[in-house]
C-alpha positions in Angstrom: 0.0 0.0 0.0 1.3 3.5 -0.8 -0.4 6.6 0.6 0.2 9.7 -1.4 0.0 11.7 1.1 -36.2 25.9 -2.7 -36.7 23.8 -6.1 -38.0 25.2 -9.4 -41.6 24.4 -10.5 -40.3 22.8 -13.7 -38.5 20.0 -11.8 -40.1 17.1 -13.8 -39.2 18.8 -17.1 -35.6 19.2 -16.1 -35.4 15.6 -14.9 -36.7 14.3 -18.2 -34.2 16.6 -20.0 -31.3 15.5 -17.9 -32.0 11.8 -18.2 -32.7 12.0 -21.9 -29.1 13.2 -22.4 -27.3 11.0 -20.0 -24.1 9.9 -21.6 -20.5 10.3 -20.7 -17.9 11.9 -22.9 -16.2 9.6 -25.4 -13.1 10.5 -27.2 -13.1 10.8 -31.0 -10.8 8.0 -32.0 -10.3 5.9 -35.1 -12.4 2.7 -35.1 -9.6 0.2 -35.7 -7.9 -2.6 -33.9 -4.9 -4.8 -34.6 -3.1 -7.8 -33.3 -0.3 -7.0 -30.9 1.9 -9.1 -28.5 0.4 -9.7 -25.1 2.3 -8.9 -21.9 3.6 -12.4 -21.4 5.4 -12.1 -24.8 6.8 -8.7 -24.0 4.4 -6.0 -25.0 6.0 -2.8 -26.5 4.4 0.6 -26.7 7.3 2.2 -28.7 7.7 1.1 -32.3 11.5 1.4 -32.0 14.0 1.3 -29.1 11.5 -0.8 -27.1 12.0 -2.1 -23.6 9.6 -5.1 -23.6 7.2 -5.4 -20.7 7.2 -9.0 -19.4 4.2 -8.1 -17.2 4.0 -7.7 -13.4 4.3 -10.2 -10.6 1.2 -10.8 -8.5 1.2 -9.0 -5.1 -0.4 -9.6 -1.7 -3.6 -7.5 -2.2 -5.1 -8.5 1.1 -2.1 -7.2 3.0 -2.1 -4.0 1.1 -5.8 -3.4 1.8 -5.7 -4.4 5.4 -7.3 -1.9 7.7 -9.2 -0.2 4.9 -12.9 -0.2 3.9 -14.2 0.8 0.5 -17.4 2.5 -0.6 -20.3 0.2 -1.5 -20.0 1.2 -5.2 -16.9 0.8 -7.2 -16.0 3.5 -9.7 -14.3 1.0 -12.1 -13.3 -2.6 -11.5 -13.5 -3.8 -15.1 -15.6 -6.9 -14.2 -18.7 -5.8 -16.2 -19.3 -8.5 -18.8 -20.4 -7.7 -22.4 -18.9 -7.8 -25.9 -15.9 -6.1 -27.5 -16.4 -4.0 -30.7 -15.9 -7.2 -32.7 -18.8 -8.9 -30.9 -16.6 -11.3 -28.9 -17.4 -11.9 -25.2 -15.4 -9.4 -23.1 -15.2 -7.4 -19.9 -15.1 -3.7 -19.8 -15.1 -0.6 -17.6 -18.7 0.4 -17.3 -19.2 4.2 -17.1 -15.6 5.0 -17.8 -14.8 7.5 -20.6 -11.6 8.7 -22.2 -10.4 11.9 -23.8 -7.2 13.1 -25.4 -5.4 16.1 -26.9 -5.8 14.5 -30.4 -2.1 14.3 -31.0 -2.5 10.6 -30.2 -5.3 8.4 -29.1 -5.7 6.0 -26.2 -6.3 2.3 -26.9 -7.6 -0.4 -24.6 -5.8 -3.7 -24.9 -8.1 -6.7 -24.7 -7.5 -10.4 -24.7 -5.9 -12.2 -27.6 -3.8 -9.2 -28.4 -6.7 -7.1 -29.7 -6.6 -3.3 -29.3 -9.7 -1.0 -29.5 -10.2 2.7 -29.1 -10.8 3.2 -25.3 -13.7 5.6 -26.0 -16.6 4.9 -23.6 -16.6 1.6 -21.6 -13.1 0.5 -22.5 -12.4 -3.2 -23.0 -10.5 -4.9 -20.2 -7.9 -7.7 -20.4 -7.5 -10.8 -18.3 -4.6 -10.6 -15.8 -3.9 -11.9 -12.3 -3.0 -9.0 -9.9 -3.1 -10.8 -6.6 -1.2 -13.8 -5.2 -4.7 -15.2 -4.2 -5.7 -15.4 -7.9 -5.6 -18.9 -9.4 -2.6 -18.9 -11.8 -4.1 -21.9 -13.7 -7.5 -20.3 -14.2 -7.0 -16.5 -14.5 -10.4 -14.8 -14.3 -9.5 -11.3 -13.0 -9.7 -8.3 -15.3 -7.8 -5.0 -15.4 -7.6 -2.0 -17.8 -4.4 -1.9 -19.9 -4.2 1.3 -22.0 -1.6 2.6 -24.4 -1.2 5.7 -26.6 -1.0 5.4 -30.3 -2.5 6.2 -33.7 -3.6 4.2 -36.8 -1.1 3.8 -39.5 -1.7 1.5 -42.5 -4.7 -0.1 -40.8 -2.7 -1.0 -37.6 -2.4 0.8 -34.3 1.2 2.1 -33.9 2.4 3.3 -30.5 2.8 7.1 -30.4 3.5 9.7 -27.6 1.1 12.4 -26.7 2.5 15.8 -27.8 0.0 18.3 -26.4 -1.5 18.3 -22.9 -2.1 14.5 -22.9 -5.4 12.9 -22.0 -7.3 11.1 -19.4 -9.9 8.5 -18.2 -12.9 9.5 -16.1 -16.0 8.4 -14.3 -19.0 10.7 -13.6 -20.8 10.0 -10.4 -24.2 10.8 -11.9 -24.2 7.2 -13.1 -24.4 5.9 -9.6 -26.9 8.5 -8.4 -29.2 7.8 -11.4 -28.3 4.6 -13.2 -27.5 2.6 -10.1 -30.6 4.2 -8.4 -28.7 5.3 -5.3 -30.7 8.6 -5.3 -33.3 8.5 -8.1 -35.8 5.9 -9.0 -36.4 4.6 -12.5 -39.0 7.4 -13.1 -36.4 10.1 -12.3 -37.9 10.9 -9.0 -35.6 11.8 -6.1 -36.0 8.9 -3.6 -37.5 9.6 -0.2 -34.9 10.0 2.6 -35.7 6.5 4.0 -34.8 4.9 0.6 -31.9 7.1 -0.4 -28.2 6.0 -0.1 -26.2 8.0 2.5 -24.1 9.1 -0.4 -27.0 11.2 -1.8 -27.1 15.0 -1.6 -29.7 16.6 0.7 -33.1 17.5 -0.8 -32.4 21.1 -0.2 -29.6 21.1 -2.8 -30.1 22.2 -6.4 -31.5 19.5 -8.6 -28.4 19.4 -10.9 -26.2 18.8 -7.8 -28.4 16.0 -6.5 -28.4 14.5 -10.0 -24.7 14.7 -10.7 -22.9 14.6 -7.3 -22.5 12.4 -4.3 -21.6 13.1 -0.7 -18.1 11.6 0.1 -17.5 13.6 3.3 -17.4 10.5 5.4 -14.6 9.0 3.3 -10.9 9.6 3.3 -10.0 9.7 -0.4 -9.5 7.8 -3.7 -7.8 4.4 -4.0 -6.5 2.8 -7.2 -4.3 -0.1 -8.1 -1.8 0.9 -10.9 1.5 0.1 -12.6 3.2 1.2 -15.8 5.3 -0.6 -18.5 9.0 0.2 -18.7 8.6 2.7 -21.7 5.7 4.6 -20.2 5.9 7.9 -18.4 5.5 7.3 -14.6 3.2 10.3 -14.0 -0.5 9.6 -13.5 -2.7 12.2 -11.8 -5.8 11.6 -9.8 -8.3 14.4 -10.2 -11.6 14.9 -8.2 -14.2 17.4 -9.2 -17.2 18.8 -7.3 -20.0 21.2 -7.8 -17.7 24.2 -7.6 -15.4 23.1 -10.4 -17.5 20.8 -12.7 -18.4 21.9 -16.2 -21.2 19.3 -16.2 -23.0 20.8 -13.2 -22.6 24.3 -14.7 -24.2 23.0 -17.9 -27.1 21.4 -16.0 -27.7 24.5 -13.9 -27.8 26.6 -17.1 -30.3 24.1 -18.5 -32.5 24.5 -15.4 -32.4 28.3 -15.2 -29.9 30.3 -17.2 -30.6 33.4 -14.9 -29.6 31.6 -11.7 -25.9 32.1 -10.6 -23.6 29.1 -11.1 -20.6 27.9 -9.2 -18.3 28.3 -12.2 -18.7 29.4 -15.8 -18.1 27.7 -19.2 -17.0 29.3 -22.4 -16.7 28.0 -25.9 -13.9 29.0 -28.3 -14.9 29.1 -31.9 -11.6 30.2 -33.6 -9.2 27.6 -35.1 -6.6 26.4 -32.7 -4.6 24.3 -35.1 -3.0 27.1 -37.2 -5.5 26.8 -40.0 -8.0 29.3 -41.4 -11.7 28.9 -40.7 -13.4 28.2 -44.0 -16.8 27.0 -45.3 -16.8 23.3 -46.3 -19.7 22.1 -48.5 -18.7 18.4 -48.1 -16.4 17.8 -45.1 -16.9 14.1 -45.3 -17.0 11.6 -42.5 -20.7 12.1 -41.9 -20.1 15.7 -40.8 -22.6 18.3 -42.0 -21.7 21.2 -44.3 -20.4 24.1 -42.2 -17.3 25.9 -41.0 -14.1 23.9 -40.3 -10.5 24.7 -39.8 -8.6 24.3 -43.1 -8.7 24.7 -46.8 -11.3 22.4 -48.5 -9.2 22.3 -51.7 -5.9 21.2 -50.0 -6.3 20.0 -46.5 -7.4 16.6 -45.1 -11.0 16.1 -44.1 -11.8 17.9 -40.9 -12.4 14.7 -39.0 -8.8 13.6 -39.7 -6.9 16.8 -38.7 -5.3 16.6 -35.3 -3.3 18.7 -33.0 -2.9 19.9 -29.4 -6.2 21.4 -28.2 -8.1 20.8 -31.4 -11.9 21.0 -31.0 -14.0 18.0 -31.9 -14.0 17.6 -35.7 -12.1 20.9 -36.0 -15.3 22.9 -36.4 -15.2 26.7 -36.0 -17.4 29.8 -36.3 -21.2 29.1 -36.0 -20.7 25.4 -36.6 -18.6 25.2 -33.4 -21.1 27.3 -31.5 -23.9 24.9 -32.5 -22.1 21.7 -31.3 -23.6 19.6 -28.5 -22.2 19.6 -25.0 -20.1 16.4 -25.3 -21.3 14.8 -22.0 -24.9 15.2 -22.9 -25.1 14.8 -26.7 -28.7 13.6 -26.6 -29.8 17.1 -25.5 -28.9 18.7 -28.8 -26.9 21.9 -29.3 -25.6 23.4 -26.1 -28.2 26.1 -25.3 -25.6 28.5 -23.8 -23.8 28.8 -27.2 -26.4 27.8 -29.8 -26.8 30.3 -32.7 -24.4 32.7 -31.0 -22.1 34.6 -33.3 -18.4 33.8 -33.2 -17.1 37.1 -31.6 -13.6 38.3 -31.0 -12.8 38.9 -27.4 -9.8 40.1 -25.4 -9.4 39.1 -21.8 -8.0 41.4 -19.1 -4.8 39.5 -19.0 -4.1 40.2 -22.7 -5.2 36.8 -24.2 -7.6 37.0 -27.1 -9.5 34.7 -29.5 -13.1 34.3 -30.7 -15.9 32.9 -28.6 -19.5 32.0 -28.9 -21.5 34.9 -27.5 -23.6 37.9 -28.6 -22.2 41.1 -27.1 -25.7 42.7 -27.4 -27.4 40.1 -25.2 -24.8 37.9 -23.5 -22.2 38.5 -20.9 -18.6 38.2 -22.2 -16.7 34.9 -21.8 -15.7 34.3 -18.2 -12.3 35.3 -17.2 -10.1 32.4 -16.1 -10.7 33.0 -12.4 -14.4 32.3 -13.0 -14.0 29.3 -15.2 -14.8 25.6 -14.6 -12.4 22.7 -14.8 -9.7 23.2 -12.2 -10.4 20.1 -10.2 -8.5 19.0 -7.1 -5.5 16.8 -8.0 -2.5 14.8 -6.7 0.3 13.2 -8.8 1.1 9.5 -8.7 4.5 8.1 -9.8 4.0 4.6 -11.0 6.5 1.8 -11.1 6.6 -1.4 -13.1 5.0 -3.4 -10.2 1.4 -3.3 -9.0 0.9 -0.8 -6.1 -2.2 0.3 -4.2 -2.2 4.1 -4.2 -4.2 5.9 -1.6 -4.8 9.6 -2.3 -6.4 11.4 0.8 -8.7 14.3 -0.1 -6.6 16.4 2.3 -3.5 16.1 0.0 -5.3 17.3 -3.1 -5.1 20.9 -4.4 -6.1 22.9 -7.5 -3.6 23.8 -10.1 -4.6 27.5 -10.3 -5.6 27.9 -14.0 -9.4 28.5 -13.4 -11.7 29.5 -10.6 -10.1 28.7 -7.2 -11.8 27.8 -4.0 -10.5 28.1 -0.4 -11.6 24.6 0.6 -12.3 21.2 -1.0 -16.0 20.4 -0.4 -16.1 16.6 -0.5 -19.9 16.6 0.2 -20.6 17.2 -3.5 -18.1 15.1 -5.5 -19.1 14.7 -9.2 -16.2 13.2 -11.1 -13.0 11.2 -10.7 -10.4 11.2 -13.4 -6.9 9.7 -14.1 -4.9 12.0 -16.3 -1.5 12.1 -18.0 0.7 14.7 -19.6 2.7 14.7 -22.9 4.7 11.5 -23.4 4.4 7.8 -23.9 1.5 6.0 -22.1 1.3 2.3 -21.1 -0.7 2.0 -17.9 -2.3 -0.9 -16.1 -5.2 0.2 -13.8 -7.7 -1.7 -11.6 -10.2 -1.1 -8.8 -10.7 2.7 -8.8 -12.7 3.3 -5.5 -13.3 5.6 -2.6 -11.7 4.4 0.7 -11.4 5.2 4.4 -9.5 3.7 7.3 -11.7 1.1 8.9 -13.7 2.5 11.8 
């Protein structure tokens, strides 16, 4: 074990709207898979100068977890049975999503050497982690993810070159899908039937829908290791109602005139060095509209990638009319829908174009009012399995968006594992909330 150190009258309408759009963010990745060596044969993430990964040795999991207790729901244990994208029986990480900077993509390595885009619900692989696992009948599953891109129909290992990427789990799935707090008709359960993790009925509906109360728990636990060629850094991030874009979105959906805990903005200029131009046939199933690049010379918008690129590289009004990625079923994001793409300069000197109408909308939020700066702590992985314990008391914000003087763990809404630029080859299992046994 390693320790690092009063409700609106349109409630029913909002609940229906929220539940209709329930979906976690999935990365835009190529739909391709290829055969690759499994760990026992010496898996390599780098195409050249490879240090093969022979795989880890099982560890004494019971000893590592002695004296601890874990929340009644597991964020991700990769034991959910289903099918891989080829239709073969497989296990996967239910409710887990991935996202990247688009300079590389993140792939989940399944059984039989198959790789698939991690996307939403990444495929797991069979691997013994604990000494108590039967070596002759392995039936434990973990997440093994690597960075790469498609080349010639195969997935080739590649480093991330921008800000990196991440994996996440939104707690709304447990409040709603697992019926901890809401019944199947989207009604908030009476106090006698609600889980102790649920928010009080006095809280705003978006908070009750998207967050859980973890104030009686110590922090986040995760088993993790890396391959020899992978960067060692893996961050644990925890968001709450004060930092979460999703809750800000849901509060706007409920009542755009009510104050929110943090603010979102949407950039509509090109961030990949290209000009914003009208495309009549962008291909890839994309509608005609404005995209970054020259239709006569550049690749299709869906294939252009670079650090910080928007989904499908849309720009201008086309970008403003995009859905909010976490709730695509709700249609275009109402906070930016049909807004003109307007140049704006921030007080710090930065400038770009954003989706807002100066005649009727407030200007884009300054960074000190923005969402997204969740509480975080860095892990440094080794090539052997370790149980990492991250107490909430050790986590802090990074300082690039709205800052808060305290970490309110009574309204936790998301947990993420993120990485920076570099090579990625991570093995992950049992992402949970923990506390010292009482």
